[in-house]
Steps between C-alpha positions, in 0.01 A plus 500: 500500500619842417586767765213728397212496748243723319161327482391442141182328585286580804177302562290572817171307590419468125163331452323416181151322501319350211140496636450178691824349365831519666764749390769619746460639846739732696796410298814698613872482403779734379769432236830681523713632208749232378310214657357171367161464671333162481123475505403142566172316490317237303264580209196683640678646809479868378834558344378606158219719656772684705714553186207632306418750764873613512492558128170692503309223321265477797375760748520415865200469726719655772851540618803686358765419245798694364747423225798747488281708737226519239132377519435235225130604484604857403857481358485177304671648182793641694535173695487283196785681333724381782364136527559185304213256533480130407147356571438156619272441194698653220279635226676569175364568150476153337534620145804729573863386520734562796681767293166692447433484869836643594461771228152603638619499863806704415286768331251505783783558750699731276791270511749593216800314631427123435845381617387345820193353346713328232727365786197354671378331182827333437542413869168310522505382144158662439352411167390830333419401142202273553135586590433460867231237422775261382722527805508289812413635844867518581585696192213739558634542854829610374343775290308608809828519702657718221203731493502533897876562529585689161456854624705440830207591730553608863252237609440151357162348592519128388224262541607141468785601275668173436185310394577290204882554507736219500760470777775666305278805433395513863861525599550775242199676646648480844817657387307790337317565827828523685624745238195702521523532882884571478402790267279643794173408353217315688316181436153386615509114435145332529527124482390170635841355411648471845856412381507804270397747772735341754791537253429855400297692766650718775172515679157365435130501595274189504146565420211256595135554412554865421691583823873528564596250753875565533752757375876440568840439356554157362765441768273630772230255387749225513609591851159520630385179336472186693805265496455141405680265734518126457620252763572136451487261801607150576146411597143605428383832632154666497366854437398512861865491596528867371161648570595693805778700336438874419547610145516129372248325271519136386467489128576125454581220734570150365689231706828640590484818292317820590480831313416816689427866420685721746441871561661548838820417685638157442645425852206317637445312176857378495500388862169312426635331189817416688307335785315284239815375345540708182775369274485758218363849451469731191350856481421760242318821459189505289532604143293782349272240347427329829424832663283608207303171515453548883288808422301317231469152629143359476384799307280421199600660173270794391497735207583852554203735466580746227297698265709567181553872433297612783557834647 
């Protein structure tokens, strides 16, 4: 993360309702200049609704939002000049070629120097000479990435940016993100790809059913996450042998092996395991995917309530 601390995005108790259907409720977070901010949640959690509000595509029911200190509902044109956006559902003109898309976007943005755009085309191997309708999802996504990055925006808003890309192109995308941040620019990375966010983000928010459930650095979330501790014994043990220990939950107990989730000090646990004849122990912190799933476990999948082009 860069040294600058200016807030590029400020969201405070942002709410958007769609009649009886769920949108987002009291969403709050800030994104600092030179930061990669991850926005995590499964499909339908409220990620795309939040992004559309920030870009002025929806109007909020209540709450406050600012990009570069400007209000998207009033200053959308000024904001959009400084933003590069890759939507989760990329909509391109099927009869046009990639080259025609780049020409059109360059004219709209007043971009006269196409050197960086040409560099991105070569870097991702984007196919520009064929109609969009003939291209695979991955090749369409490459064109979307070029369109988002080509004018070197101050803020990149990327919704599922590596969808359809092969592993080599995903690695190339990761390098591009690091270069972007090293250049002092800012990235909002919305995704349900846990590995991608864990690799790239400085901080993240997890959204569940339209509400933010946690905001922290990736390292902070790891530190606060339960540890997984596994003991092996020379005889059978039972879950009841560990029931009385504070901050300890038995996840699995089979014969002489027990796996526990530990959130507190381990002294009492180690003493108890020793008294039961433990012969081996292993421990690790939860990965981001385990922490993420702990917020969503047992939740049914739902569709996000959205009304296209609603204001």
